[in-house]
N, C-alpha and C positions, 0 to 999 in steps of 0.2 A: 143842575142837579150838582148838591154839596156835597164839599168833598170835609169828610170825618175819618179824622187825622182817630187812629187806636194809639189809646193810652201802654204802655208799655206793664205789660204784667204786674209788677212791682208794686208800680201805683194805682192798680185797679183796687187789687191784693196784698197790702203793705203789711209782711208783718210784721209784726210786736217787735220793736226794738226793747231788750234790756238797759236799763240804766246806768249800769254799768258793765263793766268789764273786764278782766283780769290781762295781765301785759307780763311780759317778763324784760327787764332793764338790765344795761350794767351801768352800777353806778359808778366808778369814775370817767367812765365816758359819756353817760349818756344818749349811748344808742340802744334802742329796741329790739329784740328776737324779730327776723328775718324767715321766712322760709328760704332752704336751701335752693331751691329751682330755679325764681322766681324774684328772690330777693323784696317779696309784699311783707309789709309789717302782719307777724303767727299775735294771730288776735284769740283769747279764749272767752268762751261763754260764762265761765266761772272757776275758781281756784282749782274744785276736784279736777276738772277736764286740764287744764295746765299743769298741773302734777302730774297728770296718768301721762298725760305727753313728754312729762322730767325723767318720768323712769326710763324715757327710750334713746333721749336727747344729751349728751352731750354735752353740746352748748347752751342750753336749758340749766340745763344742770352749775354749770358755771357764772347765771346771773340770778339775780331777784327779781321777786313773782309779786306785785301789784295791783288792786284792785283800782280803777280809775275809770272814769267813766264815761260813755258812748260821744261824747261831745270832744273832750278832752282825748280820745282815742283817733280821731276824725284828724285835729290834729298835726296832732302825733306823726299820723298817716303820710299828710300834707307833707309833710315838712323833711321827711326821710325815706319815705320811699315813692314819692311821687304819687299820693296821695290813694297807691292801692294799698292793699292788706284783704287776710282768708283768716275767714272767720271760723275758728273750729268750736265745734257743737257737744262734738261726741269726744270719750277718752279712747286713746291710740289701746 
């Protein structure tokens, strides 16, 4: 009898990833915004979603928002948060 390993659900039915995401950065230090509870890189699906969260976050209000490619975001997450990120697709 063969043992078949199940693929994780995200590999069986991958969600389409956006080509670009919206991040916030401190332009003086290069440090990007992270979640306050677990220090994951804060990644927004687009500017509208990011700006919505900016309205309720004093930290985001002090940073500069910009678009970057998904691959660049992963590199930033690896460098600054050990590869951890939280993806926000809905406005606050």
